[in-house]
KEVO-225666 format. One record per residue (C-alpha): residue in three letters; z, x, y. Coordinates in Angstrom, 1 decimal, always signed. Each point is the difference from the previous one (the first is absolute). Layout:
BEGIN
   code       c3       c1       c2
    ALA        Z        X        Y
...
***
This chain:
BEGIN
   code       c3       c1       c2
    MET    -34.4    -62.8    +12.2
    LYS     +3.5     +1.5     -0.2
    SER     +0.3     +3.7     +0.9
    PHE     +1.0     +2.7     -2.5
    ALA     +3.3     +0.4     +1.8
    GLU     +0.9     -3.7     -0.4
    LEU     -1.0     +0.0     -3.7
    PHE     +1.7     +3.3     -0.8
    LYS     +3.3     -1.2     +1.5
    LYS     -0.3     -3.4     -1.7
    TYR     -0.6     +1.4     -3.5
    ARG     +2.5     +2.9     +0.5
    LEU     +2.8     -2.5     +0.6
    LYS     -1.3     -2.3     -2.7
    ALA     +0.2     +2.9     -2.4
    GLU     +3.6     +0.5     +1.1
    PHE     -0.5     +3.4     +1.7
    GLU     +2.4     -0.4     +2.8
    THR     -1.0     +3.2     +1.7
    VAL     -3.2     +2.0     +0.4
    ALA     +1.9     +2.9     -1.6
    ALA     +0.4     -2.0     -3.2
    PHE     -3.7     -0.8     -0.1
    SER     -0.7     +3.7     +0.7
    ASN     +1.9     +1.0     -3.1
    ALA     -1.9     -2.5     -2.1
    LEU     -3.4     +1.2     +1.3
    SER     +1.0     +3.7     -0.6
    GLU     +0.4     -0.9     -3.7
    LYS     -3.7     -0.9     +0.1
    GLY     -0.8     +3.5     +1.3
    TYR     -0.2     -0.8     +3.7
    HIS     +2.6     +1.9     +2.1
    TYR     +0.4     -1.0     +3.6
    GLU     +2.7     +0.3     +2.6
    ASP     +1.7     -3.3     +0.9
    SER     -1.6     +0.1     +3.5
    ILE     -3.4     -0.8     -1.5
    PHE     +1.3     -3.2     -1.5
    SER     +1.5     -1.0     +3.4
    HIS     -3.4     +0.5     +1.5
    TRP     -1.5     -2.3     -2.7
    GLN     +2.6     -2.6     +0.7
    LYS     -0.4     +0.2     +3.8
    GLY     -3.8     -0.1     -0.3
    THR     -0.5     +3.3     +1.7
    ARG     -1.7     +1.4     -3.0
    VAL     -1.8     -1.4     -3.1
    PRO     -0.6     +1.8     -3.3
    THR     -3.6     +1.3     -0.3
    ASN     +0.2     +1.1     -3.6
    ARG     -1.2     -2.7     -2.4
    HIS     +1.9     +1.5     -3.0
    LEU     +3.2     +0.0     +2.0
    VAL     -0.4     -3.7     +0.9
    ILE     -0.6     -0.8     -3.7
    LYS     +3.3     +1.7     -0.8
    ILE     +1.7     -2.0     +2.7
    ILE     -1.4     -3.2     -1.6
    GLU     +1.1     +1.3     -3.5
    ILE     +3.6     +0.3     +1.2
    PHE     +0.0     -3.5     +1.5
    VAL     -1.5     -1.4     -3.2
    GLU     +2.6     +1.7     -2.1
    ARG     +2.7     -1.5     +2.2
    HIS     -1.7     -3.4     -0.2
    ALA     -0.4     +0.0     +3.8
    ILE     -3.8     -0.4     -0.4
    GLN     -0.9     -2.6     -2.6
    THR     -3.6     -1.1     +0.7
    ALA     -3.3     +1.7     +0.4
    ASP     -0.3     -1.5     +3.5
    GLU     +3.2     +1.7     +1.1
    ALA     -1.2     +3.4     -1.4
    ASN     -3.4     -0.3     +1.7
    GLU     +1.6     -1.1     +3.2
    LEU     +2.2     +3.1     +0.2
    LEU     -2.9     +2.3     -1.0
    SER     -2.5     -1.6     +2.4
    SER     +2.5     +0.3     +2.9
    THR     -0.5     +3.7     -0.2
    LYS     -3.8     -0.5     +0.3
    LEU     -0.5     +1.5     -3.5
    GLY     -1.7     -3.0     -1.6
    TYR     +1.3     -1.8     -3.0
    LEU     +1.1     +0.7     -3.6
    THR     -2.6     +0.9     -2.5
    GLU     +0.1     -1.4     -3.5
    GLU     +1.1     +3.4     -1.3
    GLU     +2.8     +0.2     +2.6
    SER     +1.1     -3.5     -1.0
    LYS     +0.1     +0.9     -3.7
    ALA     +1.8     +3.2     +0.8
    LEU     +2.7     -1.9     +1.8
    ASP     +0.3     -2.3     -3.1
    ILE     +0.2     -2.8     +2.5
    LYS     +2.6     -2.4     -0.8
    ILE     -1.9     -0.9     +3.1
    GLN     -1.8     -3.1     -0.9
    LYS     -2.4     -2.0     +2.1
    ALA     +1.8     -2.6     +1.9
    SER     -0.6     -3.4     -1.6
    THR     -2.1     -2.7     +1.8
    SER     +3.0     -2.2     +0.3
    SER     +2.0     +2.8     +1.6
    ILE     -2.7     +0.6     +2.5
    ARG     -0.2     -3.6     +0.9
    ARG     +3.8     -0.1     +0.4
    TYR     -0.1     +3.1     +2.3
    ILE     -2.8     -1.6     +2.1
    LEU     +2.0     -3.2     +0.4
    ILE     +3.2     +1.9     +1.0
    GLY     -2.0     +2.1     +2.4
    ALA     -1.6     -3.0     +1.6
    ILE     +3.4     -1.6     +0.6
    ILE     +1.4     +3.2     +1.4
    PHE     -3.0     +0.4     +2.3
    ALA     +0.3     -3.5     +1.3
    VAL     +3.7     +0.4     +0.8
    LEU     -0.6     +3.4     +1.7
    ALA     -2.8     -1.4     +2.0
    LEU     +2.1     -2.9     +1.3
    PHE     +2.9     +2.4     +0.8
    THR     -2.4     +2.4     +1.8
    LEU     -1.6     -2.7     +2.2
    THR     +3.4     -1.4     +0.9
    TYR     +1.3     +3.5     +0.9
    MET     -3.1     +0.8     +2.1
    TYR     +0.3     -3.3     +1.9
    LEU     +3.7     +0.6     +0.8
    ASN     -0.5     +3.6     +0.8
    SER     -2.8     -0.8     +2.4
    LEU     +2.4     -2.3     +1.9
    SER     +2.6     +2.7     +0.3
    GLN     -2.4     +2.7     +1.0
    LYS     -1.8     -1.6     +2.9
    ASN     +1.8     +2.0     +2.6
    TYR     +0.4     +3.1     -2.0
    VAL     -1.8     +3.2     +1.1
    PRO     +0.1     +2.6     -2.8
    SER     +0.8     +3.6     +1.0
    PRO     -2.6     +2.6     -0.9
    THR     +0.6     +1.6     -3.5
    THR     -2.6     +2.7     +0.4
    VAL     -0.2     +3.1     +2.3
    PRO     -3.0     +0.7     +2.2
    SER     -2.2     +3.0     +0.2
    ALA     +1.8     +3.2     +1.1
    VAL     -1.9     +0.2     +3.3
    THR     +0.5     -3.5     +1.4
    GLU     +2.3     -0.2     +3.0
    PRO     +2.7     +1.0     -0.2
    LYS     -1.0     +2.6     -2.5
    LYS     +2.1     +0.2     -3.1
    LEU     -0.4     +2.0     -3.2
    VAL     +1.5     -2.0     -2.9
    ILE     -0.3     +2.6     -2.8
    GLY     +0.4     -0.6     -3.7
    VAL     +1.6     +2.9     -2.0
    ASP     +1.3     +0.4     -3.6
    ALA     +2.9     +2.3     +0.8
    THR     +0.2     +1.6     -3.5
    LEU     -2.4     +2.8     +0.4
    LYS     +1.8     +3.2     +1.2
    PRO     -1.0     +1.8     +2.2
    MET     -2.5     -2.6     +1.3
    GLU     +2.4     -2.9     +0.5
    TYR     +3.5     -0.4     -1.3
    ILE     +3.5     -1.0     +1.0
    GLU     +2.7     +2.6     +0.9
    ASP     +3.4     -0.9     +1.3
    GLY     -1.2     -3.6     +0.3
    LYS     -3.0     +0.9     +2.2
    LEU     -3.7     +0.1     -0.6
    VAL     -1.3     +3.6     +0.2
    GLY     -3.0     +2.0     -1.1
    PHE     -3.5     +1.1     +1.0
    ASP     -1.4     -3.5     +0.4
    ILE     +3.0     -1.2     +1.9
    ASP     -0.4     +2.8     +2.5
    LEU     -3.8     -0.7     +0.1
    GLY     +0.6     -3.7     +0.8
    ASN     +2.4     +0.9     +2.8
    ALA     -2.5     +2.5     +1.4
    LEU     -2.7     -2.6     +0.0
    ALA     +2.1     -2.5     +1.7
    LYS     +0.8     +2.5     +2.8
    GLU     -3.7     +0.9     +0.3
    LEU     -1.0     -3.6     +0.2
    HIS     +2.9     -1.0     +2.3
    ALA     +0.9     -2.7     -2.6
    ASP     +3.2     -1.4     -1.5
    ILE     +0.6     +0.7     -3.7
    GLU     +1.6     -1.6     -3.0
    PHE     +0.1     +1.2     -3.6
    ARG     +0.2     -2.5     -2.8
    GLN     +0.8     +1.1     -3.5
    VAL     -2.2     -1.4     -2.7
    ILE     -0.3     +1.0     -3.7
    PHE     -3.4     +1.8     -0.4
    ASN     -1.3     -2.6     -2.5
    ASN     +0.4     -2.7     +2.6
    ILE     -0.9     +2.0     +3.2
    PHE     -3.7     -1.0     +0.1
    ASN     +0.9     -3.7     -0.5
    SER     +2.4     +0.3     +3.0
    LEU     -2.9     +1.4     +2.1
    GLU     -2.3     -2.8     -1.1
    GLN     +2.6     -2.6     +0.9
    ARG     +0.5     +1.8     +3.4
    GLN     +3.7     +0.6     -0.6
    ILE     -0.9     +3.5     +1.2
    ASN     -3.0     +1.2     +2.1
    MET     -0.4     +3.4     -1.7
    ILE     +1.1     +2.1     -2.9
    ILE     +1.1     +3.6     +0.4
    SER     +1.4     +0.8     -3.4
    ALA     -2.0     +2.9     -1.6
    VAL     -2.9     -2.3     -0.8
    THR     -2.9     +1.8     -1.6
    ILE     -3.4     -0.8     +1.5
    SER     -2.3     -1.3     -2.9
    LYS     -3.3     -1.7     -0.1
    GLU     +1.6     -3.0     -1.8
    ARG     +2.6     -0.4     +2.8
    GLN     -2.6     +0.5     +2.7
    GLU     -1.9     -3.0     -1.3
    ARG     +3.0     -2.2     +0.9
    TYR     +1.7     +1.7     +2.9
    ASP     -0.7     +2.2     +3.0
    PHE     +1.4     +3.5     +0.1
    SER     +0.7     +2.5     +2.8
    GLU     -1.5     +3.5     -0.2
    PRO     +2.0     +2.1     -2.5
    TYR     +3.2     +1.4     +1.4
    LEU     +1.1     +2.1     -3.0
    HIS     -1.8     +1.7     -2.9
    ALA     +1.6     -0.7     -3.3
    GLY     -0.9     +0.2     -3.7
    GLN     +1.3     -1.2     -3.4
    VAL     +2.1     +2.4     -2.1
    ILE     +1.8     +0.0     -3.3
    ILE     +3.8     +0.4     -0.2
    THR     +1.7     +1.0     -3.3
    LYS     +3.3     +1.4     -1.1
    LYS     +0.3     +3.7     +0.8
    ASP     +0.3     +1.0     -3.6
    ASP     -3.0     -2.0     -1.1
    VAL     -2.8     +2.4     -1.2
    THR     -2.2     -2.6     -1.6
    ILE     -1.5     -1.4     +3.2
    LYS     -2.0     +2.6     +2.0
    LYS     -2.9     -2.1     +1.2
    ILE     -1.2     -3.6     +0.3
    SER     -1.7     -0.1     -3.4
    ASP     +3.4     +0.8     -1.7
    LEU     +1.2     -3.5     +1.0
    LYS     -2.1     -1.9     -2.5
    GLY     +2.4     -2.1     -2.2
    LYS     +3.0     +0.9     +2.2
    ARG     +2.2     -2.4     +2.0
    ILE     -0.8     +0.2     +3.7
    ALA     +2.3     -1.6     +2.6
    THR     -1.4     -1.4     +3.3
    GLN     +0.8     -2.4     +2.7
    THR     -1.6     -3.5     -0.4
    GLY     -2.9     -0.7     +2.3
    THR     -0.8     +3.6     +0.9
    THR     -3.1     +2.2     -0.5
    ASN     +2.3     +2.1     -2.3
    GLU     +0.1     -3.0     -2.3
    GLN     -3.8     -0.3     +0.0
    GLU     -0.4     +3.7     -0.9
    ALA     +2.7     -0.2     -2.8
    ILE     -2.0     -2.7     -1.7
    LYS     -3.0     +2.4     -0.2
    GLN     +2.0     +2.7     -1.7
    THR     +2.1     -1.9     -2.7
    PRO     +0.0     -3.4     -1.6
    ASP     +1.1     -2.9     +2.2
    GLU     +3.1     -0.7     -2.1
    LEU     +1.1     +3.6     +0.6
    VAL     -0.1     -0.4     +3.8
    MET     +3.6     -0.8     +1.0
    ARG     +0.0     -1.9     +3.3
    TYR     +3.0     +0.1     +2.3
    ALA     +0.9     -1.8     +3.3
    ASP     +0.6     +3.4     +1.6
    PHE     +0.0     +3.8     -0.8
    ASP     +3.8     +0.2     -0.2
    GLN     -0.3     -2.0     -3.3
    ALA     -2.9     +2.0     -1.1
    THR     +1.9     +3.3     +0.6
    ALA     +3.0     -1.3     -2.0
    ALA     -2.3     -0.9     -2.9
    LEU     -1.5     +3.5     +0.0
    LYS     +3.5     +1.7     +0.1
    THR     +1.2     -2.2     -2.9
    GLY     -3.1     +0.6     -2.1
    LYS     -1.3     -3.5     +0.1
    VAL     -3.3     +1.4     +1.4
    ASN     -1.8     +3.3     -0.3
    ALA     -1.3     +0.3     +3.6
    ILE     -0.3     -1.7     +3.4
    PHE     -3.1     -0.5     +2.0
    THR     +0.6     +0.1     +3.8
    ASP     -1.3     +1.3     +3.3
    LEU     +0.7     +3.6     +0.9
    PRO     +2.3     -0.7     +3.0
    ASN     +2.2     -2.3     -2.1
    ALA     -0.1     +2.4     -3.0
    LYS     +1.4     +2.7     +2.3
    GLY     +2.9     -2.3     +0.9
    ILE     +0.7     -0.9     -3.6
    VAL     +0.0     +3.6     -1.2
    SER     +2.2     +1.2     +2.9
    ASN     +2.6     -2.5     -1.0
    ASN     -0.3     +0.5     -3.7
    PRO     -0.2     +3.7     -0.8
    GLU     -0.4     -0.7     -3.7
    LEU     -3.5     -1.3     +0.7
    LYS     -3.2     +1.7     +1.1
    ILE     -3.5     -0.6     +1.4
    VAL     -2.7     +0.9     -2.4
    GLY     -2.9     +1.8     +1.6
    SER     -2.0     -1.1     +3.0
    PRO     -1.0     -3.6     +1.0
    PHE     -2.5     -1.3     -2.5
    ILE     -1.3     -2.5     +2.5
    LYS     -0.3     +0.5     +3.8
    GLU     +1.0     -2.9     +2.1
    ASN     +0.8     -1.0     +3.6
    TYR     +2.6     -2.2     +1.5
    GLY     -1.0     -2.6     +2.6
    ILE     +1.6     -2.9     +1.9
    VAL     -1.0     -3.4     -1.3
    PHE     -1.0     -3.1     +2.0
    ILE     -1.4     -3.5     -0.5
    LYS     -3.8     +0.0     +0.0
    GLY     -1.3     -0.2     +3.5
    ASP     +3.3     +0.8     +1.7
    PRO     -0.9     +1.4     +3.5
    SER     +3.0     +2.3     +0.0
    VAL     -1.7     +2.5     -2.4
    THR     -2.0     +1.5     +2.9
    GLN     +3.1     +0.5     +2.2
    VAL     +2.0     +1.4     -2.9
    ASN     -2.8     +2.5     -0.9
    ASP     +0.0     +1.1     +3.7
    ALA     +3.7     +0.5     -0.2
    LEU     -0.2     +2.0     -3.3
    LYS     -2.6     +2.2     +1.6
    ALA     +2.3     +0.7     +2.9
    LEU     +2.9     +0.7     -2.4
    SER     -2.2     +2.5     -1.8
    THR     -1.2     +1.7     +3.1
    ASN     +3.5     +0.4     +1.5
    GLY     +1.3     +1.4     -3.3
    VAL     +2.3     -2.9     -0.9
    LEU     -1.6     -0.5     -3.5
    ALA     +0.3     +3.7     -0.7
    THR     +3.6     +0.0     +1.0
    LEU     +0.7     -3.0     -2.3
    GLU     -1.6     +1.8     -3.0
    LYS     +2.0     +3.1     +0.7
    LYS     +3.2     -2.1     +0.3
    TRP     -0.4     -2.1     -3.1
    LEU     -2.4     +1.6     -2.4
    ASN     +0.5     +3.8     +0.2
***
């Protein structure tokens, strides 16, 4: 089965939408307003729509543009989102110029497919044989990094450097609370260190693929994440807060956000909380909080959900914004590892030492007060 990303791109181009922005405009006419970034996520496969009505509207646009012309095509796109298939009512509502593919068409497609498969199989077998001959003496270099405590010890740390004051870039250098923490850990563990910048929405994949051996990037410890990853002991208490424009008097508490547009960063616990407070289509997902902040300042959204340390950084750089009230959820940051990584114990010992000797308190005073 083809993925949603493959089908979305295929039908978008077939419908003669050369850019995701053009498709975004068409979808907004149907009442679904999203930033261009969400369409890029759809096309890259880093996110799939979870709202059935939204997917039906996407299909409707493709039908109107004659990109989707059969019931099979419509159902293939819908089922790729794991939302089932079109009901009779939905098919009627679409007024489907979508007709069932004829038996002769199906037979023709099967024959063409069989021929293509046979050619590809022959090509693949030939390639594998020739490749095996050329690779006999080839020893591939490792593409993954080992645990942080193998010898020699090395901390390969993944960060999304867009979260001031936790991690960001200043004068071309990585700075912030988590950067200082990583360096302090490396010193305590007598280890080398390397920071690798990864967008937050991909950072856990990078860990699973062992492109990094830990994440120190303001990651909230949650039950869902603990099922898949190992965490260190908490190194910082945080909590989620609301940011609005300073002159906004309509949002004073969490319940005031129902029906409002909330900006978050994709893949965060902030996104999960936003979905609980307002309809999914009103949750505006961005690749980073710089984009979310710009959306709030220009009036595209009513509020931002983010963690308190990041909120302080945003408000300090944007005096026209404010933090509304106290954290509505208390959370803790932890360092993330692959399940079963033996370095968790040593890192926890190092964190305890950094707490005892006052380093963690110094970092809080430096970056968060």
